C-alpha positions, -999 to 999 in steps of 0.1 A, spaced: 667 -253 158 662 -266 123 629 -268 105 609 -299 116 609 -327 90 571 -326 89 574 -290 75 605 -294 55 597 -323 33 561 -319 23 552 -316 -13 516 -322 -20 499 -294 -39 463 -303 -47 449 -294 -81 412 -304 -76 400 -293 -110 427 -312 -128 422 -343 -107 385 -343 -114 392 -341 -151 415 -371 -148 390 -391 -128 362 -383 -152 383 -400 -180 390 -432 -161 374 -464 -171 367 -472 -134 364 -439 -115 354 -457 -83 361 -490 -66 324 -499 -69 327 -497 -107 362 -513 -109 357 -541 -84 321 -546 -76 328 -580 -61 356 -569 -38 351 -572 -1 372 -565 30 390 -594 44 383 -608 79 420 -611 84 450 -588 81 463 -580 46 500 -573 50 510 -565 15 546 -557 25 551 -594 27 550 -597 -11 578 -572 -14 599 -593 10 592 -624 -10 608 -609 -41 633 -587 -23 641 -599 12 663 -569 20 639 -543 5 642 -508 18 637 -472 6 655 -439 14 643 -407 28 631 -380 4 656 -351 0 632 -325 -15 594 -321 -16 590 -351 -38 567 -371 -16 543 -378 -45 571 -396 -63 580 -416 -32 544 -425 -22 536 -438 -57 569 -455 -62 563 -478 -31 528 -485 -43 541 -496 -77 567 -518 -60 540 -535 -40 518 -539 -71 545 -556 -91 556 -577 -61 520 -590 -56 518 -598 -93 550 -618 -91 549 -634 -57 512 -640 -53 498 -643 -89 528 -660 -104 535 -636 -133 565 -648 -152 587 -617 -148 618 -608 -128 618 -582 -101 628 -551 -120 644 -532 -91 629 -505 -69 609 -479 -88 628 -447 -94 610 -420 -76 622 -393 -99 606 -409 -129 571 -407 -114 578 -373 -99 591 -358 -131 564 -373 -153 537 -360 -129 550 -325 -129 559 -320 -165 547 -345 -192 514 -355 -175 505 -318 -173 516 -311 -209 543 -288 -198 579 -283 -211 591 -268 -178 575 -269 -144 599 -246 -125 623 -252 -97 597 -254 -69 587 -287 -54 555 -307 -53 528 -326 -72 495 -343 -67 479 -377 -69 458 -373 -101 490 -363 -120 510 -392 -106 483 -417 -117 481 -401 -151 519 -403 -154 519 -440 -145 491 -449 -169 504 -429 -198 542 -426 -194 551 -454 -170 581 -455 -147 618 -464 -145 637 -486 -120 670 -487 -101 697 -511 -113 682 -516 -147 704 -510 -178 687 -484 -200 709 -486 -231 741 -479 -211 725 -457 -184 718 -473 -150 705 -456 -118 722 -470 -87 717 -444 -59 689 -421 -49 694 -385 -59 674 -355 -47 693 -335 -73 679 -357 -100 644 -352 -86 648 -315 -86 660 -315 -123 634 -339 -136 607 -321 -116 616 -290 -136 623 -304 -171 607 -338 -170 621 -373 -176 647 -371 -204 633 -380 -238 658 -408 -243 644 -427 -213 607 -424 -221 605 -455 -243 619 -476 -215 594 -461 -190 565 -469 -212 573 -506 -209 562 -504 -173 527 -489 -173 501 -492 -145 470 -502 -165 443 -491 -141 438 -467 -112 406 -459 -93 399 -433 -67 392 -445 -31 365 -425 -14 364 -441 21 381 -465 45 357 -492 32 371 -487 -3 407 -489 10 399 -521 29 385 -538 -2 414 -527 -23 442 -538 1 424 -570 9 427 -580 -28 463 -569 -31 458 -535 -46 481 -508 -30 471 -473 -23 486 -438 -23 471 -411 -2 474 -373 -9 460 -351 19 468 -324 44 463 -348 74 492 -347 99 499 -372 126 517 -374 159 554 -368 154 564 -397 153 554 -419 182 530 -448 178 505 -457 205 502 -491 222 483 -504 191 509 -491 166 487 -462 155 496 -425 151 468 -402 159 459 -372 138 477 -340 147 485 -309 127 487 -306 90 510 -323 65 507 -315 28 519 -349 20 516 -381 0 521 -415 16 516 -451 5 489 -474 20 504 -508 22 484 -530 46 450 -534 62 438 -547 95 403 -552 108 392 -564 143 386 -541 173 405 -512 158 405 -513 120 430 -493 101 455 -489 72 493 -491 75 509 -460 61 545 -459 50 561 -425 52 590 -413 30 610 -395 58 634 -423 64 636 -457 80 639 -442 115 611 -417 113 587 -435 136 591 -452 169 570 -470 195 550 -502 195 543 -518 162 518 -543 148 523 -571 141 551 -579 166 572 -595 139 571 -566 114 605 -564 97 628 -538 109 627 -516 78 589 -513 78 586 -508 115 609 -478 113 588 -458 88 552 -470 92 523 -464 114 486 -475 114 459 -449 108 424 -453 122 394 -458 99 379 -424 106 411 -406 97 414 -427 65 378 -416 57 389 -380 61 420 -383 40 399 -399 12 373 -372 13 400 -348 0 395 -367 -33 431 -373 -43 438 -408 -31 440 -438 -55 443 -476 -57 466 -491 -84 460 -522 -105 480 -539 -132 450 -559 -143 419 -553 -163 398 -537 -137 399 -548 -100 389 -584 -99 388 -604 -67 420 -623 -61 429 -656 -45 456 -644 -21 475 -664 5 466 -666 42 481 -633 51 454 -615 32 424 -637 41 421 -661 12 396 -658 -17 380 -623 -17 
């Protein structure tokens, strides 16, 4: 038998001291400081709808190496930019999906002031946030002075994870910076962020049932994954939770899904996580919300996120 996917494609290696240094230098280390007026919506906040508004056939691929940090943050960046375009009316075109290798490479090399990171895999959340704020990211199907990335490549991730993003591409990446990140410390923080359109990326060692959702669309905690995953929606009600999107492919989860009309791509690689488990993941101190704005102000969002928050 082969190695289970939950063991084969992990890639989160916590560096708590480095993450604390990064957080200490943030303008808004916590949601309470960055968005003191944010509150959780009374309704569902299904942020994947913004992606479908700008890219109806949106999808992602399965990671080929232990590059989950690149994948978890790439999806969060895609949602952030989609919310800005589809909800807040920013006058810019959809740039194409975020190139996972750019975040992964920057987080392993440039953000850590290295010239080589070695051929092993893995990164951590604080480094990915630093990479996005200082170095930015690249996108698929964008012409970078004659170079265009069309297809996903695990080989590219392996190479850039060792030597960093090529110098010739860095000026292009710096045009796409995430201006603010803040650490989420609890489910309540996550609910507030998602309810106002700010996506999340979780780094933790929490594992979940492989890969069957229960009747409510949740996967329960089981085992240990050293893993990074994006948080892309919020639900309240009788069983509050966060919708997690995994990077193990569009058929990595099965079973009932919520809502019933969830698009096929998202139902194939997502599962809801209970509030208590989100609290536990956040207590590992390496999960962040992303914002492209000055701080984390309340936003007037459409009905699918609950209105003015």
